[in-house]
C-alpha positions as CSV (number, residue, x, y, z in Angstrom):
1,M,-8.8,-7.2,-14.1
2,A,-7.1,-4.8,-16.4
3,H,-4.7,-3.3,-13.3
4,D,-4.0,-7.4,-12.0
5,Y,-0.8,-7.1,-14.5
6,S,0.7,-3.6,-13.3
7,W,0.2,-3.9,-9.3
8,Q,2.3,-7.6,-10.2
9,K,4.2,-5.4,-11.4
10,I,4.7,-2.9,-7.8
11,F,4.9,-5.9,-5.6
12,E,7.7,-7.5,-7.7
13,Y,9.4,-4.3,-8.3
14,N,8.9,-2.8,-4.6
15,K,9.5,-6.9,-3.1
16,I,6.8,-7.1,-1.5
17,F,5.9,-10.0,-1.1
18,D,9.3,-10.1,1.0
19,H,6.9,-8.4,3.8
20,D,6.2,-9.6,6.8
21,F,2.6,-8.4,7.0
22,D,2.0,-9.2,10.6
23,I,4.8,-7.0,12.1
24,N,3.7,-4.0,10.3
25,P,1.9,-2.7,7.2
26,Y,3.6,-1.7,3.9
27,I,3.4,2.2,3.3
28,L,3.7,2.1,-0.2
29,T,4.0,5.9,-1.9
30,S,2.6,7.0,-4.9
31,K,6.9,7.8,-6.4
32,Q,7.2,3.7,-6.1
33,I,4.2,3.1,-7.8
34,K,5.2,5.5,-10.7
35,N,8.9,3.5,-10.1
36,A,7.1,0.6,-11.2
37,C,5.3,1.3,-13.3
38,Q,7.1,4.0,-15.4
39,D,8.0,1.4,-18.4
40,F,4.4,1.2,-19.1
41,K,2.9,2.8,-22.4
42,N,-0.8,3.0,-21.7
43,T,-2.3,5.3,-18.7
44,S,-4.2,3.0,-17.0
45,E,-1.7,1.1,-16.4
46,K,1.2,3.5,-14.5
47,E,-1.6,6.1,-13.8
48,V,-0.9,6.3,-10.5
49,R,-4.8,7.8,-9.6
50,I,-6.9,5.1,-11.5
51,L,-4.5,1.9,-10.2
52,C,-5.2,3.1,-6.4
53,K,-8.7,3.4,-7.0
54,Q,-10.7,0.6,-5.5
55,D,-14.5,1.4,-5.1
56,S,-15.6,-2.3,-3.1
57,R,-14.1,-5.5,-2.3
58,E,-14.6,-6.7,-6.0
59,N,-13.1,-4.2,-7.4
60,R,-9.6,-5.0,-5.7
61,P,-6.9,-6.2,-8.3
62,N,-6.5,-10.6,-7.6
63,I,-2.6,-9.8,-5.6
64,F,-4.8,-7.9,-2.8
65,T,-6.7,-11.3,-2.4
66,M,-2.8,-13.4,-1.9
67,I,-2.4,-11.4,1.6
68,R,-4.1,-12.1,4.1
């Protein structure tokens, strides 16, 4: 999926892999997404509105299937 690279960068930049989701959810802000993707050239790789659009489970970036 086109957004997989961007979401990988977002998770690494914000250290989401280290978060314990059993304790509480991780609140991710648009500012955090923008900061993580600021060096990307293509709009589709860094635009929060586009990255967060997920119409169905099949449209989710692969990284979301790694977290239960």
